[in-house]
BAVEXSE-987080 format. One record per residue: residue number from 1; residue in one letter; chain; x, y, z of N, C-alpha, C in turn. Coordinates in nm, 2 decimals. Layout:
N
<atom><num>NUM</num><residu>a</residu><chaine>A</chaine><n_x>X</n_x><n_y>Y</n_y><n_z>Z</n_z><ca_x>X</ca_x><ca_y>Y</ca_y><ca_z>Z</ca_z><c_x>X</c_x><c_y>Y</c_y><c_z>Z</c_z></atom>
...
END
This chain:
98
<atom><num>1</num><residu>c</residu><chaine>A</chaine><n_x>-1.86</n_x><n_y>11.31</n_y><n_z>1.44</n_z><ca_x>-1.98</ca_x><ca_y>11.37</ca_y><ca_z>1.51</ca_z><c_x>-2.10</c_x><c_y>11.27</c_y><c_z>1.50</c_z></atom>
<atom><num>2</num><residu>g</residu><chaine>A</chaine><n_x>-2.18</n_x><n_y>11.27</n_y><n_z>1.60</n_z><ca_x>-2.29</ca_x><ca_y>11.17</ca_y><ca_z>1.60</ca_z><c_x>-2.39</c_x><c_y>11.19</c_y><c_z>1.49</c_z></atom>
<atom><num>3</num><residu>k</residu><chaine>A</chaine><n_x>-2.42</n_x><n_y>11.31</n_y><n_z>1.45</n_z><ca_x>-2.52</ca_x><ca_y>11.33</ca_y><ca_z>1.34</ca_z><c_x>-2.46</c_x><c_y>11.29</c_y><c_z>1.21</c_z></atom>
<atom><num>4</num><residu>c</residu><chaine>A</chaine><n_x>-2.33</n_x><n_y>11.31</n_y><n_z>1.19</n_z><ca_x>-2.26</ca_x><ca_y>11.27</ca_y><ca_z>1.06</ca_z><c_x>-2.27</c_x><c_y>11.12</c_y><c_z>1.05</c_z></atom>
<atom><num>5</num><residu>l</residu><chaine>A</chaine><n_x>-2.24</n_x><n_y>11.05</n_y><n_z>1.17</n_z><ca_x>-2.25</ca_x><ca_y>10.90</ca_y><ca_z>1.17</ca_z><c_x>-2.39</c_x><c_y>10.85</c_y><c_z>1.13</c_z></atom>
<atom><num>6</num><residu>i</residu><chaine>A</chaine><n_x>-2.49</n_x><n_y>10.92</n_y><n_z>1.19</n_z><ca_x>-2.63</ca_x><ca_y>10.87</ca_y><ca_z>1.16</ca_z><c_x>-2.66</c_x><c_y>10.89</c_y><c_z>1.02</c_z></atom>
<atom><num>7</num><residu>k</residu><chaine>A</chaine><n_x>-2.61</n_x><n_y>11.00</n_y><n_z>0.95</n_z><ca_x>-2.64</ca_x><ca_y>11.02</ca_y><ca_z>0.81</ca_z><c_x>-2.57</c_x><c_y>10.92</c_y><c_z>0.73</c_z></atom>
<atom><num>8</num><residu>l</residu><chaine>A</chaine><n_x>-2.44</n_x><n_y>10.89</n_y><n_z>0.76</n_z><ca_x>-2.37</ca_x><ca_y>10.79</ca_y><ca_z>0.69</ca_z><c_x>-2.43</c_x><c_y>10.65</c_y><c_z>0.70</c_z></atom>
<atom><num>9</num><residu>l</residu><chaine>A</chaine><n_x>-2.47</n_x><n_y>10.62</n_y><n_z>0.83</n_z><ca_x>-2.53</ca_x><ca_y>10.49</ca_y><ca_z>0.85</ca_z><c_x>-2.67</c_x><c_y>10.47</c_y><c_z>0.78</c_z></atom>
<atom><num>10</num><residu>s</residu><chaine>A</chaine><n_x>-2.74</n_x><n_y>10.58</n_y><n_z>0.77</n_z><ca_x>-2.86</ca_x><ca_y>10.58</ca_y><ca_z>0.69</ca_z><c_x>-2.84</c_x><c_y>10.54</c_y><c_z>0.55</c_z></atom>
<atom><num>11</num><residu>f</residu><chaine>A</chaine><n_x>-2.73</n_x><n_y>10.60</n_y><n_z>0.49</n_z><ca_x>-2.69</ca_x><ca_y>10.57</ca_y><ca_z>0.35</ca_z><c_x>-2.65</c_x><c_y>10.42</c_y><c_z>0.34</c_z></atom>
<atom><num>12</num><residu>v</residu><chaine>A</chaine><n_x>-2.57</n_x><n_y>10.38</n_y><n_z>0.43</n_z><ca_x>-2.52</ca_x><ca_y>10.24</ca_y><ca_z>0.43</ca_z><c_x>-2.64</c_x><c_y>10.15</c_y><c_z>0.45</c_z></atom>
<atom><num>13</num><residu>s</residu><chaine>A</chaine><n_x>-2.74</n_x><n_y>10.19</n_y><n_z>0.53</n_z><ca_x>-2.86</ca_x><ca_y>10.10</ca_y><ca_z>0.55</ca_z><c_x>-2.93</c_x><c_y>10.09</c_y><c_z>0.41</c_z></atom>
<atom><num>14</num><residu>l</residu><chaine>A</chaine><n_x>-2.94</n_x><n_y>10.20</n_y><n_z>0.34</n_z><ca_x>-3.01</ca_x><ca_y>10.19</ca_y><ca_z>0.21</ca_z><c_x>-2.93</c_x><c_y>10.09</c_y><c_z>0.12</c_z></atom>
<atom><num>15</num><residu>l</residu><chaine>A</chaine><n_x>-2.80</n_x><n_y>10.10</n_y><n_z>0.12</n_z><ca_x>-2.72</ca_x><ca_y>10.00</ca_y><ca_z>0.04</ca_z><c_x>-2.74</c_x><c_y>9.86</c_y><c_z>0.08</c_z></atom>
<atom><num>16</num><residu>f</residu><chaine>A</chaine><n_x>-2.74</n_x><n_y>9.84</n_y><n_z>0.22</n_z><ca_x>-2.77</ca_x><ca_y>9.71</ca_y><ca_z>0.27</ca_z><c_x>-2.90</c_x><c_y>9.65</c_y><c_z>0.23</c_z></atom>
<atom><num>17</num><residu>s</residu><chaine>A</chaine><n_x>-3.00</n_x><n_y>9.74</n_y><n_z>0.23</n_z><ca_x>-3.14</ca_x><ca_y>9.69</ca_y><ca_z>0.20</ca_z><c_x>-3.14</c_x><c_y>9.62</c_y><c_z>0.06</c_z></atom>
<atom><num>18</num><residu>v</residu><chaine>A</chaine><n_x>-3.05</n_x><n_y>9.66</n_y><n_z>-0.03</n_z><ca_x>-3.05</ca_x><ca_y>9.60</ca_y><ca_z>-0.16</ca_z><c_x>-2.94</c_x><c_y>9.50</c_y><c_z>-0.17</c_z></atom>
<atom><num>19</num><residu>s</residu><chaine>A</chaine><n_x>-2.81</n_x><n_y>9.54</n_y><n_z>-0.14</n_z><ca_x>-2.70</ca_x><ca_y>9.45</ca_y><ca_z>-0.17</ca_z><c_x>-2.68</c_x><c_y>9.34</c_y><c_z>-0.06</c_z></atom>
<atom><num>20</num><residu>l</residu><chaine>A</chaine><n_x>-2.70</n_x><n_y>9.37</n_y><n_z>0.06</n_z><ca_x>-2.67</ca_x><ca_y>9.27</ca_y><ca_z>0.17</ca_z><c_x>-2.77</c_x><c_y>9.16</c_y><c_z>0.16</c_z></atom>
<atom><num>21</num><residu>r</residu><chaine>A</chaine><n_x>-2.90</n_x><n_y>9.19</n_y><n_z>0.14</n_z><ca_x>-2.99</ca_x><ca_y>9.08</ca_y><ca_z>0.12</ca_z><c_x>-2.96</c_x><c_y>8.99</c_y><c_z>0.00</c_z></atom>
<atom><num>22</num><residu>a</residu><chaine>A</chaine><n_x>-2.92</n_x><n_y>9.06</n_y><n_z>-0.11</n_z><ca_x>-2.89</ca_x><ca_y>8.98</ca_y><ca_z>-0.23</ca_z><c_x>-2.76</c_x><c_y>8.90</c_y><c_z>-0.20</c_z></atom>
<atom><num>23</num><residu>y</residu><chaine>A</chaine><n_x>-2.67</n_x><n_y>8.95</n_y><n_z>-0.13</n_z><ca_x>-2.55</ca_x><ca_y>8.87</ca_y><ca_z>-0.10</ca_z><c_x>-2.58</c_x><c_y>8.75</c_y><c_z>-0.01</c_z></atom>
<atom><num>24</num><residu>i</residu><chaine>A</chaine><n_x>-2.66</n_x><n_y>8.77</n_y><n_z>0.09</n_z><ca_x>-2.70</ca_x><ca_y>8.66</ca_y><ca_z>0.18</ca_z><c_x>-2.78</c_x><c_y>8.56</c_y><c_z>0.10</c_z></atom>
<atom><num>25</num><residu>s</residu><chaine>A</chaine><n_x>-2.87</n_x><n_y>8.60</n_y><n_z>0.02</n_z><ca_x>-2.95</ca_x><ca_y>8.51</ca_y><ca_z>-0.06</ca_z><c_x>-2.86</c_x><c_y>8.43</c_y><c_z>-0.16</c_z></atom>
<atom><num>26</num><residu>l</residu><chaine>A</chaine><n_x>-2.76</n_x><n_y>8.49</n_y><n_z>-0.22</n_z><ca_x>-2.67</ca_x><ca_y>8.42</ca_y><ca_z>-0.30</ca_z><c_x>-2.59</c_x><c_y>8.32</c_y><c_z>-0.23</c_z></atom>
<atom><num>27</num><residu>a</residu><chaine>A</chaine><n_x>-2.54</n_x><n_y>8.35</n_y><n_z>-0.11</n_z><ca_x>-2.47</ca_x><ca_y>8.26</ca_y><ca_z>-0.02</ca_z><c_x>-2.56</c_x><c_y>8.14</c_y><c_z>0.01</c_z></atom>
<atom><num>28</num><residu>a</residu><chaine>A</chaine><n_x>-2.68</n_x><n_y>8.16</n_y><n_z>0.04</n_z><ca_x>-2.78</ca_x><ca_y>8.05</ca_y><ca_z>0.07</ca_z><c_x>-2.80</c_x><c_y>7.96</c_y><c_z>-0.06</c_z></atom>
<atom><num>29</num><residu>e</residu><chaine>A</chaine><n_x>-2.81</n_x><n_y>8.02</n_y><n_z>-0.17</n_z><ca_x>-2.83</ca_x><ca_y>7.94</ca_y><ca_z>-0.30</ca_z><c_x>-2.71</c_x><c_y>7.85</c_y><c_z>-0.32</c_z></atom>
<atom><num>30</num><residu>l</residu><chaine>A</chaine><n_x>-2.59</n_x><n_y>7.90</n_y><n_z>-0.28</n_z><ca_x>-2.47</ca_x><ca_y>7.82</ca_y><ca_z>-0.30</ca_z><c_x>-2.44</c_x><c_y>7.73</c_y><c_z>-0.19</c_z></atom>
<atom><num>31</num><residu>g</residu><chaine>A</chaine><n_x>-2.53</n_x><n_y>7.72</n_y><n_z>-0.09</n_z><ca_x>-2.51</ca_x><ca_y>7.63</ca_y><ca_z>0.02</ca_z><c_x>-2.41</c_x><c_y>7.68</c_y><c_z>0.12</c_z></atom>
<atom><num>32</num><residu>l</residu><chaine>A</chaine><n_x>-2.39</n_x><n_y>7.81</n_y><n_z>0.12</n_z><ca_x>-2.29</ca_x><ca_y>7.87</ca_y><ca_z>0.22</ca_z><c_x>-2.36</c_x><c_y>7.93</c_y><c_z>0.34</c_z></atom>
<atom><num>33</num><residu>w</residu><chaine>A</chaine><n_x>-2.29</n_x><n_y>7.93</n_y><n_z>0.45</n_z><ca_x>-2.33</ca_x><ca_y>8.00</ca_y><ca_z>0.56</ca_z><c_x>-2.28</c_x><c_y>8.14</c_y><c_z>0.56</c_z></atom>
<atom><num>34</num><residu>f</residu><chaine>A</chaine><n_x>-2.35</n_x><n_y>8.24</n_y><n_z>0.61</n_z><ca_x>-2.31</ca_x><ca_y>8.38</ca_y><ca_z>0.61</ca_z><c_x>-2.29</c_x><c_y>8.42</c_y><c_z>0.76</c_z></atom>
<atom><num>35</num><residu>i</residu><chaine>A</chaine><n_x>-2.18</n_x><n_y>8.47</n_y><n_z>0.79</n_z><ca_x>-2.15</ca_x><ca_y>8.52</ca_y><ca_z>0.93</ca_z><c_x>-2.15</c_x><c_y>8.67</c_y><c_z>0.93</c_z></atom>
<atom><num>36</num><residu>l</residu><chaine>A</chaine><n_x>-2.25</n_x><n_y>8.74</n_y><n_z>0.99</n_z><ca_x>-2.25</ca_x><ca_y>8.88</ca_y><ca_z>0.99</ca_z><c_x>-2.19</c_x><c_y>8.93</c_y><c_z>1.12</c_z></atom>
<atom><num>37</num><residu>r</residu><chaine>A</chaine><n_x>-2.10</n_x><n_y>9.02</n_y><n_z>1.11</n_z><ca_x>-2.03</ca_x><ca_y>9.08</ca_y><ca_z>1.23</ca_z><c_x>-2.06</c_x><c_y>9.23</c_y><c_z>1.23</c_z></atom>
<atom><num>38</num><residu>p</residu><chaine>A</chaine><n_x>-2.17</n_x><n_y>9.28</n_y><n_z>1.27</n_z><ca_x>-2.21</ca_x><ca_y>9.42</ca_y><ca_z>1.25</ca_z><c_x>-2.14</c_x><c_y>9.52</c_y><c_z>1.34</c_z></atom>
<atom><num>39</num><residu>g</residu><chaine>A</chaine><n_x>-2.07</n_x><n_y>9.48</n_y><n_z>1.44</n_z><ca_x>-2.00</ca_x><ca_y>9.57</ca_y><ca_z>1.53</ca_z><c_x>-2.08</c_x><c_y>9.62</c_y><c_z>1.65</c_z></atom>
<atom><num>40</num><residu>p</residu><chaine>A</chaine><n_x>-2.05</n_x><n_y>9.73</n_y><n_z>1.71</n_z><ca_x>-1.95</ca_x><ca_y>9.83</ca_y><ca_z>1.66</ca_z><c_x>-1.81</c_x><c_y>9.79</c_y><c_z>1.67</c_z></atom>
<atom><num>41</num><residu>y</residu><chaine>A</chaine><n_x>-1.77</n_x><n_y>9.69</n_y><n_z>1.76</n_z><ca_x>-1.63</ca_x><ca_y>9.65</ca_y><ca_z>1.76</ca_z><c_x>-1.63</c_x><c_y>9.50</c_y><c_z>1.72</c_z></atom>
<atom><num>42</num><residu>i</residu><chaine>A</chaine><n_x>-1.57</n_x><n_y>9.48</n_y><n_z>1.61</n_z><ca_x>-1.58</ca_x><ca_y>9.34</ca_y><ca_z>1.55</ca_z><c_x>-1.46</c_x><c_y>9.25</c_y><c_z>1.58</c_z></atom>
<atom><num>43</num><residu>c</residu><chaine>A</chaine><n_x>-1.34</n_x><n_y>9.31</n_y><n_z>1.59</n_z><ca_x>-1.22</ca_x><ca_y>9.23</ca_y><ca_z>1.62</ca_z><c_x>-1.10</c_x><c_y>9.31</c_y><c_z>1.64</c_z></atom>
<atom><num>44</num><residu>a</residu><chaine>A</chaine><n_x>-1.00</n_x><n_y>9.25</n_y><n_z>1.70</n_z><ca_x>-0.88</ca_x><ca_y>9.32</ca_y><ca_z>1.72</ca_z><c_x>-0.79</c_x><c_y>9.33</c_y><c_z>1.60</c_z></atom>
<atom><num>45</num><residu>e</residu><chaine>A</chaine><n_x>-0.81</n_x><n_y>9.24</n_y><n_z>1.50</n_z><ca_x>-0.72</ca_x><ca_y>9.24</ca_y><ca_z>1.39</ca_z><c_x>-0.75</c_x><c_y>9.35</c_y><c_z>1.29</c_z></atom>
<atom><num>46</num><residu>w</residu><chaine>A</chaine><n_x>-0.86</n_x><n_y>9.42</n_y><n_z>1.30</n_z><ca_x>-0.89</ca_x><ca_y>9.53</ca_y><ca_z>1.21</ca_z><c_x>-0.85</c_x><c_y>9.66</c_y><c_z>1.28</c_z></atom>
<atom><num>47</num><residu>d</residu><chaine>A</chaine><n_x>-0.81</n_x><n_y>9.75</n_y><n_z>1.20</n_z><ca_x>-0.77</ca_x><ca_y>9.88</ca_y><ca_z>1.26</ca_z><c_x>-0.89</c_x><c_y>9.94</c_y><c_z>1.33</c_z></atom>
<atom><num>48</num><residu>l</residu><chaine>A</chaine><n_x>-0.88</n_x><n_y>9.99</n_y><n_z>1.45</n_z><ca_x>-0.98</ca_x><ca_y>10.04</ca_y><ca_z>1.54</ca_z><c_x>-1.10</c_x><c_y>9.94</c_y><c_z>1.56</c_z></atom>
<atom><num>49</num><residu>g</residu><chaine>A</chaine><n_x>-1.07</n_x><n_y>9.81</n_y><n_z>1.54</n_z><ca_x>-1.17</ca_x><ca_y>9.71</ca_y><ca_z>1.56</ca_z><c_x>-1.28</c_x><c_y>9.71</c_y><c_z>1.46</c_z></atom>
<atom><num>50</num><residu>g</residu><chaine>A</chaine><n_x>-1.25</n_x><n_y>9.77</n_y><n_z>1.35</n_z><ca_x>-1.35</ca_x><ca_y>9.77</ca_y><ca_z>1.24</ca_z><c_x>-1.44</c_x><c_y>9.90</c_y><c_z>1.24</c_z></atom>
<atom><num>51</num><residu>m</residu><chaine>A</chaine><n_x>-1.41</n_x><n_y>9.98</n_y><n_z>1.34</n_z><ca_x>-1.49</ca_x><ca_y>10.11</ca_y><ca_z>1.34</ca_z><c_x>-1.42</c_x><c_y>10.21</c_y><c_z>1.25</c_z></atom>
<atom><num>52</num><residu>p</residu><chaine>A</chaine><n_x>-1.50</n_x><n_y>10.30</n_y><n_z>1.18</n_z><ca_x>-1.44</ca_x><ca_y>10.39</ca_y><ca_z>1.09</ca_z><c_x>-1.35</c_x><c_y>10.49</c_y><c_z>1.16</c_z></atom>
<atom><num>53</num><residu>s</residu><chaine>A</chaine><n_x>-1.24</n_x><n_y>10.52</n_y><n_z>1.09</n_z><ca_x>-1.14</ca_x><ca_y>10.61</ca_y><ca_z>1.15</ca_z><c_x>-1.19</c_x><c_y>10.75</c_y><c_z>1.17</c_z></atom>
<atom><num>54</num><residu>w</residu><chaine>A</chaine><n_x>-1.29</n_x><n_y>10.79</n_y><n_z>1.08</n_z><ca_x>-1.34</ca_x><ca_y>10.93</ca_y><ca_z>1.10</ca_z><c_x>-1.41</c_x><c_y>10.96</c_y><c_z>1.23</c_z></atom>
<atom><num>55</num><residu>l</residu><chaine>A</chaine><n_x>-1.44</n_x><n_y>10.85</n_y><n_z>1.30</n_z><ca_x>-1.49</ca_x><ca_y>10.87</ca_y><ca_z>1.44</ca_z><c_x>-1.40</c_x><c_y>10.95</c_y><c_z>1.52</c_z></atom>
<atom><num>56</num><residu>l</residu><chaine>A</chaine><n_x>-1.27</n_x><n_y>10.94</n_y><n_z>1.50</n_z><ca_x>-1.17</ca_x><ca_y>11.01</ca_y><ca_z>1.57</ca_z><c_x>-1.17</c_x><c_y>11.16</c_y><c_z>1.56</c_z></atom>
<atom><num>57</num><residu>r</residu><chaine>A</chaine><n_x>-1.25</n_x><n_y>11.21</n_y><n_z>1.46</n_z><ca_x>-1.26</ca_x><ca_y>11.36</ca_y><ca_z>1.44</ca_z><c_x>-1.33</c_x><c_y>11.42</c_y><c_z>1.56</c_z></atom>
<atom><num>58</num><residu>d</residu><chaine>A</chaine><n_x>-1.42</n_x><n_y>11.35</n_y><n_z>1.63</n_z><ca_x>-1.49</ca_x><ca_y>11.40</ca_y><ca_z>1.75</ca_z><c_x>-1.39</c_x><c_y>11.40</c_y><c_z>1.86</c_z></atom>
<atom><num>59</num><residu>p</residu><chaine>A</chaine><n_x>-1.34</n_x><n_y>11.52</n_y><n_z>1.91</n_z><ca_x>-1.24</ca_x><ca_y>11.53</ca_y><ca_z>2.01</ca_z><c_x>-1.29</c_x><c_y>11.47</c_y><c_z>2.15</c_z></atom>
<atom><num>60</num><residu>d</residu><chaine>A</chaine><n_x>-1.42</n_x><n_y>11.45</n_y><n_z>2.17</n_z><ca_x>-1.47</ca_x><ca_y>11.40</ca_y><ca_z>2.29</ca_z><c_x>-1.49</c_x><c_y>11.25</c_y><c_z>2.29</c_z></atom>
<atom><num>61</num><residu>l</residu><chaine>A</chaine><n_x>-1.48</n_x><n_y>11.19</n_y><n_z>2.17</n_z><ca_x>-1.50</ca_x><ca_y>11.05</ca_y><ca_z>2.16</ca_z><c_x>-1.40</c_x><c_y>10.96</c_y><c_z>2.23</c_z></atom>
<atom><num>62</num><residu>k</residu><chaine>A</chaine><n_x>-1.45</n_x><n_y>10.87</n_y><n_z>2.31</n_z><ca_x>-1.37</ca_x><ca_y>10.77</ca_y><ca_z>2.37</ca_z><c_x>-1.41</c_x><c_y>10.63</c_y><c_z>2.31</c_z></atom>
<atom><num>63</num><residu>l</residu><chaine>A</chaine><n_x>-1.32</n_x><n_y>10.57</n_y><n_z>2.24</n_z><ca_x>-1.35</ca_x><ca_y>10.45</ca_y><ca_z>2.17</ca_z><c_x>-1.39</c_x><c_y>10.34</c_y><c_z>2.27</c_z></atom>
<atom><num>64</num><residu>r</residu><chaine>A</chaine><n_x>-1.48</n_x><n_y>10.25</n_y><n_z>2.23</n_z><ca_x>-1.53</ca_x><ca_y>10.13</ca_y><ca_z>2.31</ca_z><c_x>-1.57</c_x><c_y>10.17</c_y><c_z>2.45</c_z></atom>
<atom><num>65</num><residu>t</residu><chaine>A</chaine><n_x>-1.65</n_x><n_y>10.28</n_y><n_z>2.45</n_z><ca_x>-1.71</ca_x><ca_y>10.32</ca_y><ca_z>2.58</ca_z><c_x>-1.86</c_x><c_y>10.35</c_y><c_z>2.55</c_z></atom>
<atom><num>66</num><residu>t</residu><chaine>A</chaine><n_x>-1.92</n_x><n_y>10.40</n_y><n_z>2.65</n_z><ca_x>-2.07</ca_x><ca_y>10.44</ca_y><ca_z>2.64</ca_z><c_x>-2.08</c_x><c_y>10.58</c_y><c_z>2.60</c_z></atom>
<atom><num>67</num><residu>y</residu><chaine>A</chaine><n_x>-1.99</n_x><n_y>10.64</n_y><n_z>2.54</n_z><ca_x>-2.00</ca_x><ca_y>10.78</ca_y><ca_z>2.50</ca_z><c_x>-2.13</c_x><c_y>10.80</c_y><c_z>2.42</c_z></atom>
<atom><num>68</num><residu>p</residu><chaine>A</chaine><n_x>-2.22</n_x><n_y>10.89</n_y><n_z>2.46</n_z><ca_x>-2.35</ca_x><ca_y>10.91</ca_y><ca_z>2.40</ca_z><c_x>-2.35</c_x><c_y>10.93</c_y><c_z>2.25</c_z></atom>
<atom><num>69</num><residu>g</residu><chaine>A</chaine><n_x>-2.26</n_x><n_y>11.01</n_y><n_z>2.20</n_z><ca_x>-2.26</ca_x><ca_y>11.04</ca_y><ca_z>2.05</ca_z><c_x>-2.23</c_x><c_y>10.91</c_y><c_z>1.97</c_z></atom>
<atom><num>70</num><residu>f</residu><chaine>A</chaine><n_x>-2.16</n_x><n_y>10.82</n_y><n_z>2.03</n_z><ca_x>-2.13</ca_x><ca_y>10.70</ca_y><ca_z>1.96</ca_z><c_x>-2.24</c_x><c_y>10.59</c_y><c_z>1.98</c_z></atom>
<atom><num>71</num><residu>t</residu><chaine>A</chaine><n_x>-2.28</n_x><n_y>10.58</n_y><n_z>2.10</n_z><ca_x>-2.39</ca_x><ca_y>10.47</ca_y><ca_z>2.13</ca_z><c_x>-2.52</c_x><c_y>10.51</c_y><c_z>2.06</c_z></atom>
<atom><num>72</num><residu>e</residu><chaine>A</chaine><n_x>-2.55</n_x><n_y>10.64</n_y><n_z>2.05</n_z><ca_x>-2.68</ca_x><ca_y>10.68</ca_y><ca_z>1.98</ca_z><c_x>-2.67</c_x><c_y>10.64</c_y><c_z>1.83</c_z></atom>
<atom><num>73</num><residu>a</residu><chaine>A</chaine><n_x>-2.55</n_x><n_y>10.66</n_y><n_z>1.77</n_z><ca_x>-2.53</ca_x><ca_y>10.63</ca_y><ca_z>1.63</ca_z><c_x>-2.54</c_x><c_y>10.48</c_y><c_z>1.61</c_z></atom>
<atom><num>74</num><residu>v</residu><chaine>A</chaine><n_x>-2.48</n_x><n_y>10.41</n_y><n_z>1.70</n_z><ca_x>-2.48</ca_x><ca_y>10.26</ca_y><ca_z>1.69</ca_z><c_x>-2.62</c_x><c_y>10.21</c_y><c_z>1.70</c_z></atom>
<atom><num>75</num><residu>d</residu><chaine>A</chaine><n_x>-2.70</n_x><n_y>10.26</n_y><n_z>1.80</n_z><ca_x>-2.84</ca_x><ca_y>10.22</ca_y><ca_z>1.81</ca_z><c_x>-2.92</c_x><c_y>10.25</c_y><c_z>1.69</c_z></atom>
<atom><num>76</num><residu>s</residu><chaine>A</chaine><n_x>-2.89</n_x><n_y>10.36</n_y><n_z>1.63</n_z><ca_x>-2.96</ca_x><ca_y>10.40</ca_y><ca_z>1.50</ca_z><c_x>-2.93</c_x><c_y>10.30</c_y><c_z>1.39</c_z></atom>
<atom><num>77</num><residu>f</residu><chaine>A</chaine><n_x>-2.80</n_x><n_y>10.27</n_y><n_z>1.38</n_z><ca_x>-2.75</ca_x><ca_y>10.17</ca_y><ca_z>1.28</ca_z><c_x>-2.82</c_x><c_y>10.03</c_y><c_z>1.30</c_z></atom>
<atom><num>78</num><residu>f</residu><chaine>A</chaine><n_x>-2.82</n_x><n_y>9.98</n_y><n_z>1.43</n_z><ca_x>-2.88</ca_x><ca_y>9.86</ca_y><ca_z>1.46</ca_z><c_x>-3.03</c_x><c_y>9.86</c_y><c_z>1.44</c_z></atom>
<atom><num>79</num><residu>d</residu><chaine>A</chaine><n_x>-3.10</n_x><n_y>9.97</n_y><n_z>1.47</n_z><ca_x>-3.24</ca_x><ca_y>9.98</ca_y><ca_z>1.44</ca_z><c_x>-3.28</c_x><c_y>9.96</c_y><c_z>1.30</c_z></atom>
<atom><num>80</num><residu>q</residu><chaine>A</chaine><n_x>-3.18</n_x><n_y>10.00</n_y><n_z>1.21</n_z><ca_x>-3.21</ca_x><ca_y>9.99</ca_y><ca_z>1.07</ca_z><c_x>-3.16</c_x><c_y>9.85</c_y><c_z>1.01</c_z></atom>
<atom><num>81</num><residu>l</residu><chaine>A</chaine><n_x>-3.05</n_x><n_y>9.80</n_y><n_z>1.07</n_z><ca_x>-2.98</ca_x><ca_y>9.68</ca_y><ca_z>1.01</ca_z><c_x>-3.06</c_x><c_y>9.56</c_y><c_z>1.06</c_z></atom>
<atom><num>82</num><residu>i</residu><chaine>A</chaine><n_x>-3.08</n_x><n_y>9.54</n_y><n_z>1.19</n_z><ca_x>-3.13</ca_x><ca_y>9.42</ca_y><ca_z>1.24</ca_z><c_x>-3.26</c_x><c_y>9.37</c_y><c_z>1.18</c_z></atom>
<atom><num>83</num><residu>p</residu><chaine>A</chaine><n_x>-3.36</n_x><n_y>9.46</n_y><n_z>1.16</n_z><ca_x>-3.49</ca_x><ca_y>9.41</ca_y><ca_z>1.09</ca_z><c_x>-3.46</c_x><c_y>9.36</c_y><c_z>0.95</c_z></atom>
<atom><num>84</num><residu>k</residu><chaine>A</chaine><n_x>-3.36</n_x><n_y>9.41</n_y><n_z>0.88</n_z><ca_x>-3.33</ca_x><ca_y>9.36</ca_y><ca_z>0.75</ca_z><c_x>-3.27</c_x><c_y>9.23</c_y><c_z>0.75</c_z></atom>
<atom><num>85</num><residu>v</residu><chaine>A</chaine><n_x>-3.19</n_x><n_y>9.19</n_y><n_z>0.85</n_z><ca_x>-3.12</ca_x><ca_y>9.07</ca_y><ca_z>0.85</ca_z><c_x>-3.18</c_x><c_y>8.96</c_y><c_z>0.94</c_z></atom>
<atom><num>86</num><residu>a</residu><chaine>A</chaine><n_x>-3.27</n_x><n_y>9.00</n_y><n_z>1.03</n_z><ca_x>-3.33</ca_x><ca_y>8.91</ca_y><ca_z>1.12</ca_z><c_x>-3.40</c_x><c_y>8.79</c_y><c_z>1.05</c_z></atom>
<atom><num>87</num><residu>p</residu><chaine>A</chaine><n_x>-3.47</n_x><n_y>8.81</n_y><n_z>0.94</n_z><ca_x>-3.53</ca_x><ca_y>8.69</ca_y><ca_z>0.88</ca_z><c_x>-3.43</c_x><c_y>8.58</c_y><c_z>0.83</c_z></atom>
<atom><num>88</num><residu>y</residu><chaine>A</chaine><n_x>-3.30</n_x><n_y>8.62</n_y><n_z>0.82</n_z><ca_x>-3.20</ca_x><ca_y>8.53</ca_y><ca_z>0.77</ca_z><c_x>-3.13</c_x><c_y>8.46</c_y><c_z>0.88</c_z></atom>
<atom><num>89</num><residu>q</residu><chaine>A</chaine><n_x>-3.16</n_x><n_y>8.48</n_y><n_z>1.01</n_z><ca_x>-3.10</ca_x><ca_y>8.42</ca_y><ca_z>1.12</ca_z><c_x>-3.10</c_x><c_y>8.27</c_y><c_z>1.11</c_z></atom>
<atom><num>90</num><residu>v</residu><chaine>A</chaine><n_x>-3.01</n_x><n_y>8.20</n_y><n_z>1.16</n_z><ca_x>-3.00</ca_x><ca_y>8.06</ca_y><ca_z>1.15</ca_z><c_x>-3.13</c_x><c_y>7.99</c_y><c_z>1.21</c_z></atom>
<atom><num>91</num><residu>i</residu><chaine>A</chaine><n_x>-3.19</n_x><n_y>8.05</n_y><n_z>1.31</n_z><ca_x>-3.31</ca_x><ca_y>7.99</ca_y><ca_z>1.37</ca_z><c_x>-3.43</c_x><c_y>8.00</c_y><c_z>1.28</c_z></atom>
<atom><num>92</num><residu>f</residu><chaine>A</chaine><n_x>-3.42</n_x><n_y>8.09</n_y><n_z>1.18</n_z><ca_x>-3.53</ca_x><ca_y>8.10</ca_y><ca_z>1.08</ca_z><c_x>-3.50</c_x><c_y>8.04</c_y><c_z>0.94</c_z></atom>
<atom><num>93</num><residu>s</residu><chaine>A</chaine><n_x>-3.37</n_x><n_y>8.06</n_y><n_z>0.90</n_z><ca_x>-3.34</ca_x><ca_y>8.02</ca_y><ca_z>0.76</ca_z><c_x>-3.22</c_x><c_y>7.93</c_y><c_z>0.75</c_z></atom>
<atom><num>94</num><residu>h</residu><chaine>A</chaine><n_x>-3.15</n_x><n_y>7.90</n_y><n_z>0.86</n_z><ca_x>-3.04</ca_x><ca_y>7.80</ca_y><ca_z>0.87</ca_z><c_x>-2.92</c_x><c_y>7.85</c_y><c_z>0.80</c_z></atom>
<atom><num>95</num><residu>f</residu><chaine>A</chaine><n_x>-2.89</n_x><n_y>7.98</n_y><n_z>0.77</n_z><ca_x>-2.77</ca_x><ca_y>8.01</ca_y><ca_z>0.71</ca_z><c_x>-2.71</c_x><c_y>8.15</c_y><c_z>0.75</c_z></atom>
<atom><num>96</num><residu>l</residu><chaine>A</chaine><n_x>-2.76</n_x><n_y>8.21</n_y><n_z>0.85</n_z><ca_x>-2.70</ca_x><ca_y>8.34</ca_y><ca_z>0.89</ca_z><c_x>-2.67</c_x><c_y>8.34</c_y><c_z>1.04</c_z></atom>
<atom><num>97</num><residu>f</residu><chaine>A</chaine><n_x>-2.55</n_x><n_y>8.36</n_y><n_z>1.08</n_z><ca_x>-2.51</ca_x><ca_y>8.38</ca_y><ca_z>1.22</ca_z><c_x>-2.47</c_x><c_y>8.52</c_y><c_z>1.24</c_z></atom>
<atom><num>98</num><residu>y</residu><chaine>A</chaine><n_x>-2.50</n_x><n_y>8.58</n_y><n_z>1.36</n_z><ca_x>-2.44</ca_x><ca_y>8.71</ca_y><ca_z>1.40</ca_z><c_x>-2.45</c_x><c_y>8.72</c_y><c_z>1.54</c_z></atom>
END
């Protein structure tokens, strides 16, 4: 369900605000580049392209489409994620690609 996804992504966003920034900073200190692949579809080699399997609980969901319940949740996720990682982009900090 879209509301369930938004609640989960809000929790994940809270974790990201602490742990993801620390992880990216550690990579930078070690001279490593960090490649962020936030999705919603990240690759064919991951089950469901990296999307959580519980999305399939919504009987109306059509994966990799513009289904509103899915795109609204993705928009909410990006609205929270992108501002947190934008300062680390390669054009600003030279070590994050996405």
